C-alpha positions as CSV (number, residue, x, y, z in Angstrom):
1,X,-4.6,-18.9,6.3
2,X,-0.9,-18.1,4.2
3,X,0.8,-15.2,4.1
4,X,3.0,-14.1,0.8
5,X,6.6,-12.7,1.4
6,X,9.5,-12.2,-1.0
7,X,13.3,-12.2,-0.9
8,X,16.1,-12.4,-3.1
9,X,20.2,-12.6,-2.9
10,X,20.2,-14.5,-0.4
11,X,23.6,-16.1,-2.3
12,X,23.9,-19.5,-0.2
13,X,27.3,-20.7,-0.5
14,X,28.6,-17.4,-1.2
15,X,30.1,-14.7,1.2
16,X,30.0,-10.8,1.2
17,X,32.0,-9.7,3.6
18,X,35.8,-9.6,3.7
19,X,35.2,-10.8,7.1
20,X,38.5,-13.8,7.6
21,X,36.3,-15.1,10.5
22,X,33.2,-15.3,8.1
23,X,32.6,-18.6,6.7
24,X,30.2,-19.9,4.2
25,X,28.4,-22.4,6.5
26,X,27.8,-20.2,8.9
27,X,26.1,-17.3,6.8
28,X,24.3,-20.2,5.2
29,X,22.7,-21.4,8.6
30,X,22.1,-17.5,9.7
31,X,19.9,-17.4,6.7
32,X,18.2,-20.5,6.9
33,X,17.5,-19.9,10.4
34,X,16.0,-16.3,9.6
35,X,13.7,-17.8,6.7
36,X,12.3,-20.3,9.4
37,X,11.9,-18.2,12.1
38,X,9.6,-16.1,10.0
39,X,7.8,-18.7,7.2
40,X,4.8,-21.0,8.2
41,X,4.8,-24.6,6.2
42,X,1.9,-22.9,4.4
43,X,3.2,-19.5,3.3
44,X,4.4,-18.6,0.1
45,X,8.2,-17.2,-0.4
46,X,8.9,-15.9,-4.1
47,X,12.6,-16.0,-4.2
48,X,13.0,-13.1,-7.0
49,X,16.7,-14.3,-7.8
50,X,20.1,-14.7,-6.7
51,X,19.7,-18.1,-4.6
52,X,23.1,-19.0,-4.4
53,X,25.8,-20.5,-6.0
54,X,27.1,-24.9,-6.4
55,X,24.9,-27.5,-4.8
56,X,21.5,-26.1,-2.8
57,X,19.4,-28.6,-2.5
58,X,20.4,-29.4,1.0
59,X,19.9,-25.3,1.7
60,X,16.4,-26.0,-0.3
61,X,15.2,-28.6,1.4
62,X,15.6,-27.2,5.1
63,X,13.7,-24.0,4.3
64,X,10.3,-23.6,5.2
65,X,7.2,-22.9,3.0
66,X,6.0,-22.8,-1.1
67,X,9.0,-21.3,-3.2
68,X,8.6,-19.9,-5.9
69,X,11.4,-19.2,-8.0
70,X,11.1,-16.5,-10.5
71,X,12.7,-17.6,-14.1
72,X,15.5,-14.2,-14.2
73,X,18.3,-16.4,-14.9
74,X,20.2,-15.0,-18.2
75,X,23.4,-16.1,-18.3
76,X,24.6,-19.9,-19.0
77,X,25.8,-21.2,-15.6
78,X,22.6,-19.3,-14.1
79,X,20.5,-21.0,-16.5
80,X,22.8,-24.4,-15.6
81,X,22.4,-23.7,-12.0
82,X,18.2,-23.8,-12.5
83,X,18.2,-26.8,-14.8
84,X,21.0,-28.1,-12.3
85,X,17.7,-27.2,-9.2
86,X,14.8,-27.9,-11.7
87,X,16.2,-31.7,-12.0
88,X,17.1,-32.1,-8.1
89,X,13.9,-31.3,-7.2
90,X,12.3,-33.4,-10.1
91,X,14.4,-36.8,-8.9
92,X,13.7,-35.9,-5.4
93,X,11.5,-39.4,-4.0
94,X,9.6,-36.8,-1.3
95,X,6.5,-36.0,-3.4
96,X,5.3,-33.0,-0.4
97,X,8.9,-31.8,-1.3
98,X,7.7,-31.1,-5.0
99,X,4.8,-29.2,-4.9
100,X,6.5,-26.9,-2.5
101,X,8.9,-25.8,-5.2
102,X,8.0,-24.1,-8.1
103,X,9.6,-22.9,-10.9
104,X,8.2,-19.7,-12.2
105,X,7.8,-19.1,-16.5
106,X,8.0,-15.6,-16.0
107,X,10.8,-12.8,-15.1
108,X,7.8,-10.7,-13.8
109,X,4.6,-12.0,-11.7
110,X,1.9,-9.5,-10.8
111,X,-0.5,-10.7,-8.0
112,X,-3.3,-8.8,-8.4
113,X,-5.3,-10.2,-4.8
114,X,-1.9,-8.4,-3.4
115,X,-1.9,-5.5,-5.7
116,X,1.7,-6.5,-6.4
117,X,4.5,-6.6,-8.8
118,X,7.5,-8.8,-8.1
119,X,10.7,-8.7,-11.0
120,X,14.1,-9.4,-9.8
121,X,15.1,-6.3,-12.0
122,X,14.2,-2.8,-10.0
123,X,11.1,-1.5,-13.2
124,X,11.2,2.4,-13.9
125,X,7.4,1.2,-14.6
126,X,4.8,-1.5,-13.9
127,X,0.9,-2.3,-14.3
128,X,-0.8,-0.7,-11.4
129,X,2.3,2.1,-10.4
130,X,-0.6,4.9,-11.1
131,X,-2.5,3.6,-8.8
132,X,-0.5,2.5,-5.9
133,X,0.4,-1.2,-7.0
134,X,3.5,-2.0,-4.9
135,X,6.6,-3.3,-6.8
136,X,8.8,-5.7,-5.1
137,X,12.3,-6.4,-6.5
138,X,16.0,-7.3,-5.5
139,X,19.3,-7.0,-7.3
140,X,20.5,-3.4,-5.4
141,X,19.2,-1.5,-2.1
142,X,17.0,1.0,-3.8
143,X,13.7,2.0,-2.2
144,X,11.5,4.5,-3.0
145,X,8.9,4.1,-0.2
146,X,6.8,7.1,-2.0
147,X,6.4,5.1,-5.1
148,X,6.2,1.9,-3.5
149,X,9.0,0.2,-5.2
150,X,10.5,-2.0,-2.8
151,X,13.9,-3.8,-2.8
152,X,13.6,-7.3,-0.8
153,X,17.4,-7.8,-1.1
154,X,18.4,-10.1,1.8
155,X,21.4,-7.8,3.0
156,X,18.5,-5.4,3.4
157,X,15.8,-6.7,5.6
158,X,19.0,-9.3,7.1
159,X,18.3,-12.3,5.4
160,X,14.7,-12.3,6.9
161,X,11.9,-13.1,3.6
162,X,10.0,-9.3,3.6
163,X,6.0,-10.2,4.3
164,X,4.2,-7.9,1.8
165,X,0.7,-7.6,3.2
166,X,2.9,-6.2,6.6
167,X,4.8,-3.4,4.8
168,X,1.6,-2.1,2.7
169,X,0.1,-2.4,5.6
170,X,2.9,-0.5,7.8
171,X,4.9,1.5,4.9
172,X,5.0,4.8,7.1
173,X,6.5,2.8,9.8
174,X,8.7,0.7,7.3
175,X,9.8,4.1,6.1
176,X,11.4,5.7,9.1
177,X,13.4,2.4,10.3
178,X,14.3,2.5,6.7
179,X,15.5,6.0,6.9
180,X,16.6,5.7,10.1
């Protein structure tokens, strides 16, 4: 049975650290390795935002799973990036690859069967918040485990996609790990 994961802010082709020994190729390889060690081919991965910059087709074809991109690009450059990625996927001659990459129409996705809401931007309120529905978001490291508001920023999780069910089933252990 496929599992469902979320991740944000992988920022392929970009470095976050000032380490002069760091390079984009090694950073990309680290993220791809962590992703593919976690994800099986039939798993679903929601990319909440901040996937990367530049030509990312060669990165995308190497990633396992069925990958859903939320529609959260607001600037002209971000829209161009998303449009270019759609064109590359559409032009691909591999029909299996075309079905593995999905471009969502919405900025917020509600996964009713998992009792979860996904958004790139941290939400103050969401459908089901009062009844314990989880909100998985990107953009920053804000986490409020008691409120079920969880950041999936790649830097927070060492570029490992976050398994929604594991978080929900192990909230106490996750809370302890994040605080430490």
